[in-house]
N, C-alpha and C positions, 0 to 999 in steps of 0.2 A: 658765754652768750655774746654774740657779735651784734653790732648795730649797723643799720643801713638806712639811707634815705630812699625815697621812691625813685629818684634819678639814678640810683645805683642798682636798681632791680635787674636790669638786663644782664649786667656783669655777674650778678650773684646766682641767678637760676640756671645759666648755661643754655645749651641749645639741644638737649637730648631729653625731651619730656617722656614720661612713662606712657605706654600704650593706653589709649582710651582717655587721655587727659583733655580737658577743655583748656584752651590757651587764652588767658585773660590779658588784655593790653589796655590798662587804664589810660595810657597815652600812646596810641599806636605809633610805631616807629622808634620807640625807646626801649623795646624789649617786652617780652611776654612772660607771664607767670603761669606755670602748669598747675592745673587743678586736677589732681588725680581722682579716680572714682571714689576712693575712701574719703578724700577731702571734700568732695561734692556732697557726700552723704552727711558729713559732719556740719558743713555749711548749712545744709537744708534743715538739719535737726536743731541747730542753735538759733537759726533765724526764725523757725517756726515757734520755738519757745519764747523768743522775744515778742513776736506778734501776738501770741496767746496771752502773754502777760500784759500787753497793751490793750487787750480787750476784744480781740478778734476770735470768732468761734466758728466751729463747723456748721455748714449750712448757709453761710453768708455768701454774698457775691461782691466782688471787688473789681474796680477798674484802675489800672496803673497807667498814668500818663507821664512816664519818665523816659529819660534817654536810654538808648540801648544800642550802643556802638560795640566796639571790641571789648568793652568791660563786661558786657552781658549782665549788668546789675539788675535791670528790670526783669528779664526772664528768670534769673536765678531767684529773685524775690518772689516771683509768681510761682515758682516751683515750691518754695517754702510754704506759701499760702495753700497750695494744693495739698501738701502733706498735712496741713492743719485741717483740711476739709473745706476750705474756702475756694469757691469757683472764681478764678481770676482771669481777666483779659488785659493784655498789654496793647495799648493803642498808640503809644508814642506821644511826645510832647507837642508836636506841631499840628496845626489845623484845629482851631477852636470850634468851628462848625462840625468837624468830624468828631471831636470829643463830645459835643452836645448830642450828636446823633447816637454815639455809642452809649452814653448815659441813659438816653431815652429808650434805647432798644433793650439794654440789659437790665435796667432798673436796679443798679447796685445799691447796697447800703453803705459801702465803703469806697472811698476814693483816695488813692495814694498819689501824691504829686509834689512838686516843689513849691516853696512859699510864693515866689514871684509868679509862677505859673498859675497858682490858685487865684492870686489877686488879678492877674490879667484876664483870666476866664470870667471872674466875677464882674469885672468892668464891661466885658463884651456882652455878658448876659443882659445887662441893663441898656447899654448904648446901641448894640447892634441887633440883638435877638429879641428884645422886649420880653424877657423871661424872668419871672420871679424865682430867685435861687431856691426857695423852699419847695417849688414845684418838683424839683429833682428828688426830693425825699431822701437826701443823704443823711445817714445816721452818724457817720464817723469819717473824718478827714484826717489823714496822716501826712505830715509834711517832712520831706527828706531832701538832702542834697544841696542845701543852700544856707547862707546866712540871711535870716529874715529881716525885713524892715520892721522896726518896733511897732507893736500893736497888731501885727498880722493875724496872730492866732485869735485874739479877741474879736477882731472884725469878722473873720471867717465864721467863727462860732455864732455870732449874732446874725449875720446875713443868711447863712444856710440853716440856722437852728440845728447845728450838729456839734458833736464833741470833736475837739481838735487835739491831736496828739503829735508830738515831735518824735521822729524815728531817726536813729543814727545807724547808717550803714557805712562800713569802712570803705575807703576810696580805692582799694586794690581788689578785694574779693567781692564787695557788695554785700557782705554778711551783716544782717541786722543784729546789733550788739547792745543797743540801749534804746530806751523810750522815755519820754517825758511829757508831763501834763501839768499846767499851772506852775511852770518853772521848777518842778520837782522831777529829777531824773533817776532812773534805776538801770543798773547794768545786769544783764543776765549771765555774763561770764566775766567777772572781775579779773580773772587770771589772764585773759586775752587782751584786755584794753586798759591802759593806764596812762599816766602822765609822766613827762620828763622835762627838765629845764631845757630851754632852747639851746643853751650853750654847753650843756654837759650831758654825757651819756649816763643817766642815772634814773632809775625807776622810783618815782616819788610815792610816799605813803598815802597822800591824799587821793581820794577817788575822783574821777571825772564826774561832773555834775554837782559836786559839793559847792555850796555857796562861799566856802572859804578857799576855793582853789586859787593858787597864784597864777601868774602868767606862765603857762606851760603848754607843751605840745602833746597832743594825743599820740600815743605810741601803741603799736600792735605787736602781740606775740602770737604768730600764727602756728601754733603747735600742730594743727591739723594738716599743714602743708608740708609735704616731704621736701620740696625745694627750698622752703624757708624755715624749716624747723631749726630751732636754736638761734634764730635771728629776731632781734627787736627792731621793728620797722617804724620809722618816723613817718607820720601821715601827712605832714604839712598843714595840719589843722590845729588851731591854737585856742585854748580856753583861758578865761580870766574871770573869776568871780562866778556869780550865779548865772546859769545859762537861761535862754529863753525858749523859743520854739525850735532852736537849733542847739545842739550840745556844744558847738564851737562858735567862737565870736570872731575869730580872725584866721588868716592863712599866712604862711611863711614859706620861703624857698623859691625855687625857679618855676613852680607851677602855680598858676593863679586861677581862681574859680570864677567862671563867667557863665551865667544862665544855667547853673547846674552842671557844667562841663569844665574839665580841667584843660587849660591852655598852657602848653609848654613854651616858655620864653626861649630856651635854647633851641628847640625845634623850629620855632618861628624865625629865629636869627639865622639858622642854617638854610632854611628855605629861601629867605630873601637874599642871603649872601650869594646865591647863585645868579642873581640878576645884576648885570653890569650897571654901574652908575649909582647904586644906592649907597649913601654915605651915612645915614642915620635913621633910626626908628624910634618913635615915641608911642607907647601903648597907653591909651587913656581909657579908664573905666569909670562909669558914673551910673547913678540910678536916680538920685534926686527925688522928684515927685512922680517919676515914672514907675510903672509896675514891673518892668523888665530892665535888666542891665543893658547899658549901651556901651558897645565897644567901638572905639575910634582909633584908627591907625594913622599916624602922621608920619609920612615917609619923606625923608630929605634926600634929594638927588644932588650929586656932585657936579652935574652939568645942567646949566639952566635950561637948555633946550629939551630936557626930559620931563620937566615939571608939568607941562601941559600936553605931553605926548600920550594919546589914548592907548597906543600899543603897549607902552611901558606900564600904564595903569592897569591894563588887562592882565599883563604878566604878573603884577603884584597880586591882583585878586585871585588868579589861578593858583599862585604859590601858597597864599594864605588858606584857600579852600582845601588844599591838600593836608593842612595841619588841623583845621577846625571847621565844623559846619556852622558855627555861630555867625549870624549876620553881623556885618560891621560897616562902618562908614570910613571911607578912605579919603585922606587929605594929603596933597602933595605940595612940597615947597622946596625952595633952594636951600642947600646946606649952609649952615653958619659955622664959621671957623671956631673951634673950641667946643662945639656941642658934643654931647655924649653920643656914642655909636648906638646905644640902646638905652631907653629910659622907660620906667613904668610909673605912671601917675594914677593912683587909685583914689578917686574923689569920693568913693563910698566909705573909705577909711577901713576897709577890710584887710588888705594885705599889708603886713608889717615890714616886709623887705625881702630881699633875695638872700642875704646873709643872716643866719640865725643869731650869731653872737652879736652882731651889730644891731639887729632888731631888738634883742633883749635889752641892750644898753639904751636904745632910743626910747623903748616903751617903759623903761623903769623897772624891768623884770629882774 
């Protein structure tokens, strides 16, 4: 059994997918994973089993306001819902007024979204739309794809008068593998999802979701994927102790989670490296009292004349937009001697570090 990180996927799967495969690119530009027709059927079956165990049933209607770029996670999840007999609509995460219109038109009992997306929508219902959340008559809210702010599930349950369930979908295939409610999590396929120490390639005996779980990384054994069969894949998602509305509490490695999307720091560095004059980059993530993550990029220029140059600022914005659609604030400054070429500051406390072994030592794992 070989081990791999998500950053190594492109080299592992090759460039000759089986005919009829869907090509999944969790981080576009870093390689794609082929999902063969048989693997798609397995993904749909296992995801449907997880959703059924979480309480969804045939005849219900669901709205998914999730990301759907090259990873195809939201459409694949909708496919699993359809197999279960649930009518599902994918409306995307952007445009809260559009989401409200979709909920009113479809009148679903189920809403699948991210934790911060749900809180942001709740705030806008009160402040912008003057709508009582209970008017939407949601019965069940499933939260997926982010590390929640403490108290999120309880607040949503109270405000919408709905049941709130955490849903875990792996970051490569988007397969629903676990669900949790009231901090109790259950896996539908324990052979496919497990834990490993950050610094060692070793499958631990303790199950994800256990309140006794040590600091460990969620790892995936995608036996259904011909391209990755026999590989244990590190997800970059880290658990420690009892989970909440999200199965994982932290992230680790060169990919960082921002607003439910994965931002590749190496891809960002390569994109900005093509712009003459950039001497350093500081990536700052925060949430604080906000409902959504805030991404700030502090770019240092080696030439003072570029700091206030609007053309260079535009070039930076265009380069970043090619890597991620997440909105960001850009700050430019003159380079300081001795400063790091690239630095990540996660004020949310979610990301443990780029190097797994160092992160394990720092976190006391």
